[in-house]
N, C-alpha and C positions, 0 to 999 in steps of 0.2 A: 319186719325193722327189729324181731326178735333175734334175727337171725343171721348177726355182727352184718349187716350191710355195711359199704361203705357210701355207697356212689345211690339215686335218683336217677331213671325218667318216670318225666311225666311232673305232675295230673295235667291233662286237658282243660281245663277250669280255671280261668283267676278263682271263686270261692273257694276251692278246696285246695287251691295254691296256699293263700293264705294260710289256712289252717294245718296242714302242713309243713309249710315254709317255719313253726314254730315250735317241729318237734326237728330238724332238719336243724334247723338250732341250736337246742337244745343239743342232740347227739354229738352234733358241729357234725355231719352228713353232709355233702353239693347237693342241691337238688337242679336235676337239668330237666328242664320246661317248656317243652316246645308247641305249647298252645295257651300258656296264662299272660296273656298281654297286657293286663291295666298294670298302667304305668305306675299304681302305686306298690307292684314290687318289686320295687326295685331303690327304697328310699335304706339306708344303711339301717332300719329295723329286720330286712334280714338279708344278714349278710353270707349267708348258706344258696343265698337261691342265685339261681343262672338263668337267664332265659335266652334261651336256641334258636329264639322269633325279634323277633320286632318289633315294638310295644305298640300300643295305639297312639301314640302321640303320634306318628311318626305317618301313621292313616288319619287319620284328624284334620295337622299338615296339611293333605293330599285334598282332603277333602273341601278343609275353606283358599285354596287356591281354586276347587270349582266353583265354588260357590261367590269367592271376591270374580272368577274368569270374566259369568258372564254379570256381575253386577245387582247381586241381592244382596238384600244388609238384614237379611230375618232368617232366619231357618227354626222347627219345628224338631226338636228331639223325642223322637219316637223310641223306647229304650228296654231294657228289661233290668229293675230294681234290682240289681243285685252290683258288687264288689265288679265286675266287668262292668256290666251293663254306666253305672254309676259314674265307674274313672273313665273312663271314654265318651262320659259326653264330657265331662270338668274337660278333658282335655282341648274336645271340639272348641268348648267355647271363649279358653286361651290363645290356640287358634285363631280361633275367627273374631276376634277381641285386637291382635297384633293387627289386624284388615280392616279393622273399622267395619264391620259387623258384629252383631249376636244370636245366641241363642234365647228365640220372643218367645216359648214355650218349652218346656220339658212335660210329656205324657210318661211315666212312669209307668209298666206293666209290672204283678210280682210275677218271679217263673213259675209255668203252667196257668198262666190263664187260657180259659175254655175262648169262642170266638163269640162267643156275645158281650165279655166285658173286657175284649179288644175293641170291636165294633162302639160300645158306647166311649171308650177312652181318643179313636178317630173321630166321634162324632164332637165330643167338646172339641180337640184343637182343629177342628172343622170349622168353628167358629171362631177362629184368633183371623188373627191377618198376611200370615204369613204362609205362601203353599210352598215353599221346600222341605222337603221332611227328611230326616235322616233318621235311616234305622235300623239300631247297633243294640241287635239282642241277640241271641245262639237259634242256630237252624229251624230246632224243631217248631217255637214261635216263632220267631222272625216268617216265614213261608203262612201260617194264617194270619198272620199283621195283612201280608198283604192281599188273603185273601179279604177278606174284613173292608179293606179299602175300595175294591173292588165289585164289595158289592152293594156298599154307598153310595160307588159314579163318581167315587173320591182319586180312579185311574184315566183320567179323562184330560181333556182341551185343559191346560194354564195349570196343573201342575206337575212336581219335579219331585221324584223323590231319587233319596242318594241309598245305597246299602254300604255299606263295611264289608270287610272280606269276607263274612261268617256265609252273605250271600252266594261270592264264587266260587266259596270251599263246597256249600251241598251240594251248585249243579254239578264241581269236577267228578262229589263223589256216588254222585246219583249218574252218572254216566246215561244214555241213552234215554232212559225215568225222569233227567232236565224237564223232557219234551211236557208234562205232567202239568209240571208248574209251572213251564215259558206263561200262561195263555194269563195268570195272574198279575204277572211281575212284564208286560210290554212298555218297553222305555225307559225302563229304570237304568238306570247308574248305576253300576257299583264296582270292591274295590277288590285288585288279588293279585299279592304279595308276584312280586315281577323275580324269577328264578332266570338267567339265562341259562338256554340250548349250551348243549357238552353232550360229550359220546358216555359220563357215569350217570346223566339223568337219563338218555332214552336210554339206556340198558335199561338201569328200574326202573321203567317206565311200561318194557316190554314186558318184564317177564309177572309186576302184575297184571298183566292187561289179563290178562287170558281166567284170574279171579274175579279181580274190586280194581275199581278206578281210584286212582290215589291222589288227590289234593294239595296241595301246598303246604297241608300243616303236616304231612305221607310226607314229606321227600325233610322239610326242618324232622320230622321224630325221626328218618332217617341219618340224617348227619349228626344231631342229641347223644344216640348210641355208640356213633364212631367217637364222640368225641369225651365218652366218656370212657373208652374202653382204652383208647389212644391216650388219656392219661394217667388212668389205671398203666398203664404197660411203664410210662417213663418213669411214675412213681415209682415202680416196682423194680425201674432198671438203677435208678438217682438216689433210692431208702439205702445210707450208711450202712445204714444193721443188713445188709441183704435180707433187703426186701418183708424184713416184720413186720407184722398188720397186728396189732396186741386195743384188743376192751377194754374199762377200766367203769361200775360204779361210778355213779350218781346221788350221793348223798342227796339234793332235792325232790332226785324223782322215788316218790314211792308214792302207793296206792295210798289211799286215805278208808279207813276205817268200814271197810265192808262193804267196798270194792270190785268190781272186777274187771278194771279193764286191763291189773296186769300187768302194772306199770315199771315195778318193781325189778323186770325181766328185760327190762331193754338198757345196752350199757353202748356210752360211752366211744363213739372210736376216736382214740388218740390220737394217731394220723390225718382229723379227720382235714386239718386249717395246710399240711403242705401237700396234702393233694390237690383243694379249688385251688391254690394257684397254680397248681400240673394244666388244670382246668381253666382257668383263664389265662391263660395261653397259649389257646388250639391259639393254630395256626394251619389249616390243612387245604385242599381244596378238595369238595362234596358235591354234591348232585344239587347244591342250593346255587352251589358257586362260592367265593374266596368268605372260607368261614373266619371268622377273627375278631377278638374282643379289641375296644375301645373307649377310655371311657371317660365320661359323660360328662358334657363340656359344663355343668351347675355347680361342679366344684360339688358335688355329695357323697361321692366316692362309687358309684356303682358301675360298672359296664356293659356296655349295649357292642351288638354283633354288625360290624361295619355294614356299608351298602346299603344303610333303607333304600326300596324301590316300589311303584308300587305298578301294577296297569288297571288303566280305567276300561271299563267296560262298557257297551250298552246293549241292553236286551231287547230281540228286534227278530220280530216273527217265530221260528223252532231254535237260534243260534242267538250268538252275541257278537256282538266286533269290535276291534279295537278300539281309541279312539283316540286316545291319549298315552300315555307313564308322567311317572313321576319320578322322582328324587330326591334326596337332600339338596343335592350341587343343582340339576340344569332346574327344577321344582316340574310344570307343564308342560311336555314335550310332545310332540307328532315324534319322536324318533326315538329309536332303545335306548337307554342309560347308555351309559360306558363302570361300567365298575371296574372299578382296580384294587388289585390286595391289595395294596394300602390304606385302602379304603379312603384314601386323600380326594382332591379333584381332580378332572380329567384337563387333559394340559390344554392352557389356553382357554378357561372356563372360566366363568362368572358368576362367584356365586352372591352377587346381588343383584337378580335376575327380578328387571320388574315384571307386574304384572303384563303391560301391556305388551312387552316380550313374551311373556307363555301365551301356547297351541294347543289345540284344539282338533279335532275335527269335528265333522256337524254332528249330530243327535238327533239319533230319533228319538222325541218327547214321546210320551200319554197324549194317546188321540190319536196317534200314526201321525204326526206333523214333523218338521225341521226349522219350522219356527221359533225362535227362544220366545217361553213364558215369563208371564211380567214377573210372579213371582208374591207377588201379592193382589190380596182385590181385600175391598173394603170390610174388618168384623162381621162377619150374618153373624147378631144380635141381634135384629129388627130395628136396631137403633142408626138413625143417619150422623153424620159430624155434628157434633158442639163449635160449634162458631161463633166467639165472641166478641162482639166491635164493641166501641169505645162510645157512649152515650154522647157528644157532642152537642153544645147549648150555645157555641159560635163557631162559626164560617159550616156552615153546613152543607159545604154542596161541596164538604170531603168525605164524611157520611154521618147519617143521619135516621133518625125515625124519622119511620113515613106510613103510614097505616094503608096507604093506596096502595102501597108496592107490595106481591106475591109474599116477597123476603120479608116486606115490615114493616126493613131498613133498603135508605137507601146513597145512596153519592159516587164520588168519583173514583173510589176505594173499590168498593163494589161491585159499579163497570166492570174497573180492571178485574176483581177476581171474576166475574161469571163466564165474561170474556176467557179468563187465563182458561178455566173451565171446559169451557166448550169447545176448544182445541183436544182434550186430553178423551184419547181410543176409547174412556171408560167413562162410567158416569162415575160422579160423583154423590153423594144423597151429600144433604146439611143442614142444617136449619141454625137459624143466626139468633146470637142470646148476645142484646143492650147486653152492656157492662160500666155503669153506674151510676146516677140517681137525679138524672137530668137534672140538679140546679147547677153543676158546674162537670168543666169536664171532668175527669177520671183522671187518677194514677196507671198516666201506661204501663210505669213497671212493675204493677199490680196484675194490671192484666199480663202483661208476657209472666209472672210469676205463676195463675191460675194456667197461662198453659203447660207451666212447665212439671207443676200440680198434679193433672193429669181433671183439672176438671171444666178444663176447655181442651179440644184436640186441635184448636188452630186459634189465632186473633187474625181480624180482619181488619181493615184501615190506615191511618194515619202513622203507625209504626216505625220511629227512628231504627234503626240497624246502628246502636255502638254495644262497645264491646263487655261492658254486665254482663248486656241481653243472650249475647251471642254464646255465653256461657253455660245460657242454662236452656235454649233453644235453639231450632235451626234457623234460619231463616231463605224466603224463595231473593231469587235476582230481586235486586230492588226494582220498582216500576218508576221513578221518581228521581231526582238528582235531588240533594238535602243538603244543611250542610248552617254552624250560626251569622248571620249578619247582627248588624249591631242599624239600627235606628236612631235620627236625631234631628226635632226641628232646625228648621232655619228659612228665614227673613231676608227681604231683600231690603236690600240698605242704598236710596238715597242718594244720587248722585246732588254734589255742593259747586260751585262755583272753582276749590281747589282738590278738586276729583285731579286733575293730570298732575299733581302732586306727591298721587298716592302708590303710585307702582314702586317708588322705594323711599327706605328710611330716609332718615333726616344725611345719619352717619354718609350715607350709600350719595348723597347727594357733595357732599362735601366731599368726597372722594374722588367725584364724578368731577366737577365745578377745579378740585385742587391738578388733576394730574393736566387735563383743555390746558390749564395758562404754567404749569411744568413744561409740556412737550411744544407748546409752541415757544417758552424762552428757550428752551432747544433746540427748537427747528433754526433761531432768528440765533442763536452761535455759530450753531453750524456752517450757519448762509451769505452771517453775515459779510464775509469775507469772499467772498462768490460772487452776490448776486446783490445785484443796484437796484434790486427789489426789496430787498433787507436793509437798506444805506438809508442819509439821511439824517434830518435833525432830529434831536431824543426825543420832543414829539409825536418826531413820525413815524419814528421807529417802537413807539411804546401803542399804539392805537397799530400797526401791525400786526403786532404781535400778539396782541388782543382777539383782532379782528384775524391773525390766521387763526384761530386755537380755535373757538367760537365755532368759526363755517367751517371747519373739518364732521363735527354734530351731524351734519346737513352734504359733506361733501363739493360745500357749495368753494373752496377758499379761492382764488385766483392766481394768489401766485408759485409764480414754477419753486422746483424747488434742478435746483445745477448743484451741489456735490452727493457725492453719494452717501456717504454718510448721514446726509440731509434726506435723502430719501431713503436709510434703510430705517429708519427714526418712522419718519412719514408711513409706511409699510403697518410696518409694525402697530405703530396709533389708529389710522382707517380699519387694520381689521377688532380693533378689540372697538371704537364707536361699534363696528358692526352687526356687534351680537349686545351692543349696550341699547341700542335700538331696536334690535327685533323684540330682544328682552319688555324692554317698554311697549312698548305696542300689545306687545302680551298682555300685561300683564295691565295694561288701563283698560283696554277689550276685554276680559275679563274682572275686571271691577265696576265695568261699566254695567255690565250682562248679565252675569250670576246673583247666583244667592248665595247668598254666604254665611256659615254657622250658626244661632246662637250661641249657642254651648261651648267650643269651645270645642270638643269633639270630635277629634280628626281621624280614626279607628283604636286598634286595635289596646296598643299600648298608648294613649292620651284615658285611654278609660278608667282601665287599669290603675293608672297615675296618678289618678281622682279621686275626689273623695265622697262623689255626688252619685243617689241614688241608682239603682240601676234596676227594668222592669224585665217581667220573664213571664212567659203566657203559665197559665196555674193548668199540673197537671205535666210541665216538658222538662224532657233531662234537661235542661238550660240551664237549671237552681244545679244537678251538681256536678253538670262540669265547669262550670264557673270558682265552685269552693272546692271541690275537690284536686282541678286540673291548675286553675288560671290562678285557687289562692282570695279568689274573692271573698272579703269578710262573708255574714249571714247580714248580722246588720243594716248591710248594702242593698239586700235585696228585696226581690218592691216584688210579689204576687200580685198578679192582672187578669182578666178576663180581656178578651182582645177589643172587645166594646171600649175598652176604659183607656187602651191606649193615646188615644190620638187629645183625651183630656187631660191626661198624666205627662203627657206629651207640652202639651201647650202654656198647664200651669208652670212647669219644671222644677226643680231643685226648693231655689227657695218660698217658692208656697205650698208644700205640701204634694210636687207632683216629683216623673223622675229627668235624671240629663238627657237618657235612654235608652233602651228596651232593646233585646240581646231577644230573640227567637230564633225562626225555621225559617230556610226562604222562603219555602211555598204559602208559608201565612203570612210573611210579608208582600212577598208582592202581591197576593193579594187583600192586603192592607190599604198600601200605598198608590193603587187602582182608581183607590175611589180619595184618597186623603194627601194631597198635591202638594203640601204645606212642610211631610215630611220630607226624609230624603239618608238612601242608605249612604254608609262613610266608611270608608276601607276596606277592604278585600274579604271574604270568605273566608274564618278560620279555622271551620272541621269539613270533614267532606267526606257524611253518607248516603243515603236514602236512605226511602222507604220502605218493606217488605211485610212480605206476610210470615206468619213468626206457627212454627208446630214445633211438636215437642222431637225431644231428641232421636236423626237415626230416623224420622218418619221419610217412607219411598215417595211422597205428594210432596212435599218441598220438591224435590230432584225433578219431578216431570214437570211442574208448574212453574217453576224457573228455565225450563226450556222454553214452556206457551207462553212464556213474558218475550221470551227475548225473539219470540214467532213473533209476537200483537207486535214488539218496536221496526223488526224489520217491513214487516206487511202495513206500516204506517195507523192500522188501529187502537192506537197507544195514543199515539196524537189526538187523535179523531174526538177520542173520547175526551182527552183532556182541553179541548177548545169544545165541547159541551157543558164543560160544569164549569169550566177557570176562561172563562175568555175575559177580555182585560176591559178591565175598565175607563175611565175620561180621563185620567192624568193622562197621560205623556212616558213613556219608557221612563223610568227608574235608576238616576244611576248615580257615583258620585264626580260624573265630567262635571254636574248642574253645582257643584259647591267650587267657591274664590281660595283661591289660593294665601299667603301669610302673603305682606310684604318684603321685594324683592332686597338686599340687603348685601351687606361685604360678605360675609362666609360663600353666595353665590359666585362670584368674580375676584378675589381675591390671586385670585389665579396667573389670569390677565392679567392686571394689573402688573404682577414682577415678573411676570415677560416683558413686558411692557416697558416698564421703571430700568430691566438687568438693561434691557437695550439702544437706554436713554443713559447709561453712567457708561457703558462702555462705547457708548459714538464719543460724551464727551471723554475720556479719558483717550481715546485714540488724536480725539481733535489736537487736546492742548500736549502729547507727547509731540506731534508737528510741526509745533506753535514754538514750541521751546526748543528743537530743531530749530529751526529756521530762524530764530534769535542767538539763538546760539553763535552762528553762523553769521547772519547781521550783524551783532553786535561784536563780535573777533575781528569784522573788518573796519571798525571803530575809524573817526582822523577830526587835527587840530585845531583845523582850518578851514571848514563848514563847505570846504569844495564837495563837491556830486549832489544832485537830486536831493538831500537828505542830510544838511549838514547835525552836524549831536551837536549842539550846545556847548558853549565852557562852564565848563560843573562852577559851580558857588562854593562859597569855602566858606558860606555858610546851609550852608543845606548836605546836609546829611550821604554820604553814597549809595545806604541802601532806598533812600525815598528816591533815591536819581535811577535805581534799578528799578523801579517800581512803575517811573512816571515814563520809560522808559517803554518797559516793557506792555504800558498801555497805549502810549502811542503807536507802536506795533503791532499789538494785538488790532487796532481798529486800522489799518490799513490795510487795504485792495493787496487781492493775493494776487494780481499781476501785478503790482506796482512793488510790492515784498522779489519778488518774484526776477525785475527788472532790479531794482539795487544791486542785491545780491551777486547780480549774471554781472554788474555796469563794475560794482569793482572790488570784482575777478580782476574784471582784464585791465581796472589802471594798476593793480597789485603783478601784475606779470609788464605788460609796461615800468613799472619800477622798475621789477628785479630784470631786468634789461638793460639798467644802468644807461639807458637814455639813446640807443642803437637804432638806426635808420633804416630801411630797405630803401631803394631807391629803383628804379628802371636796370641802372647800371652797374648795385652792384650797392653791398654794407656799406656804407659810413660813420662814423662815430664820430659823433658835437656835445662836448659838455652842454649841461643842463644848466641855466641859472639862478636855481636857486634845489634845495636837495628836499627839496617836505617831501614827508611820506604821502601816498598814495591810504 
């Protein structure tokens, strides 16, 4: 740097790059590194650092995709404890977290660690749960890691080893000498930076092949030199000063007293910023493919090479084979990525490739097997899983202490857990630990929190899967359906002599009676002129109206309807009567045969609207649910043991008891099986289930969920249920046995409205027709009383309006046939009068003068 350097190519390690970058920044000299892959070097702290290779963020994303592709959730990171190793593991953790996996254990070793230190480190790592190891080291120490692992029998079946690109670089550089190390890395997956084949690459490799082998880093180093040369060439051509290169002293760079570093000899490159811009504008095709930079998407101001891509290689026998490619666009694929010159995605590509769409060829794993390793075991620390079990004091059929059982506990939940574990392809050592004091049921929220805190490895019991619990632990598939229901007291009501009136309210009875009379009167009006059965003396007609009205209730009316309007009204009314009869029969049957609620609570709405106390089981989540979700005040809630349910319900709210109890369905079913005087009311208003709780990201939760589904499909789950939770002496309980309210007008007003409108329309048409006939009839009036219905002479004392009304009433009372005959007869007389006495004979017409000219 004392010799007026304008650019630096190197160094080969991230640790040295951190140190040299500070000097390069101070002297404004671009630093082009082809091997420093620490992601931290991309920060704005190192503006003159130019990474001429791909950083570890991309290869760690590839490792994370391999892990997720095989369904593993945890990995152990084995790495060298320096900037390179720490930066890579941080990037690995970020990539795994995005795929819902994690680094469960970090095994760091110092640079230059010997074989014994590495063996001790691997022994500690082997005691952990994960069997997926990711090795991120330098070639000198990384190969020793695999040698130590083989000596500890950690390269056997069940293990997964993934090495970052350092291993491929070491094998490619060793060439024929790589066979010596192949025995320690059988079954290992490793990454290698992908460079597409080209004539330039083949020419360079052939020139080096005579002396030494070249790896991917060698190819990037070759392009780095060309990148610097091209930038300097462009800088000299474009410099307005004619290629002037100058250096100046910096007052901040000086030797301390007695220092022999010679810092005072260093000079600042005055045109360093211009040259850096030329470097970042690189755009050419090298031996690694298209060489071009693009700005980082995180907005940090850094830049990376385009087209990051890797090969996934599998070591087997004396060689390696490619099992997949990875790129930031295609992710895992068995086809080589298409690397475009602009760094953009290939045409018709999808940048949101799902994990199910990614592909890999089969892998030969350690132990020379193609079966995918499970990726985890139980921790090898000599301790079985600590499983917390609630110490229930009531309904011990679910789970309870049992001195005669080898596990110390027994019950429905324990049997389901043991049956599911028996289906797993591996043993699960476990010890059951009771949680609670044995005096009252424990708090299930506290039990779940103990699992989340690591005090218990899991919890087995009647544990409901609710939202606040799923935030801290992982649950298995529910093995029983559950939900909150309401239990209330019912009592049988004795029938009395007036029970037949109870189906309808008094108002409903009044409306029904009024409509019977109304419809009868309407039908009488419509039939009176047509039907002789609706005529006669006033007394007979009143009896007919009453008889016809109420006989329609039983469809027993003997009078026939002959008018069209009468039949129309009757059809509508008979439909209404049919509905009323059916409703009455159903309601009366319910009143005489079923039980009635004694508290008036019929469901969740009526429970919330009342102010009566509500009971809940000790330790249940029902309390928090009712307070937080339903807004029930704490003053209304009463904590009860299950054996106190019956007494509290029977006492009722007025005697220090409760109006209803809210509890989970399995408990309620067991309670009602022996307490026939209670019922569930309303519908189940939450949907959940019981499951086994495990610590977050526990792979055992996933495997047990699959086992529970198997138990459900083969019927074993139902058999375990019938063994422990057999039905009691009471019949099936449901809200069907609870009587309903009396029927009122609100349920039938639509029917009455239809019937009323039909009657009104029929009457309107009928009276309109009557008025038309009356006008025709009255318009032909007579003065001599001739005709079958003479019109009497109007009295001088009687008003004309009164006479017209009496005439109309008399006309309405006439039979339809008589009215038509009278109108027709008077029409004929009028026609005769208009002819002036003209008569017709067989010989021809003759005229004669009438004796009088009285109008017809």
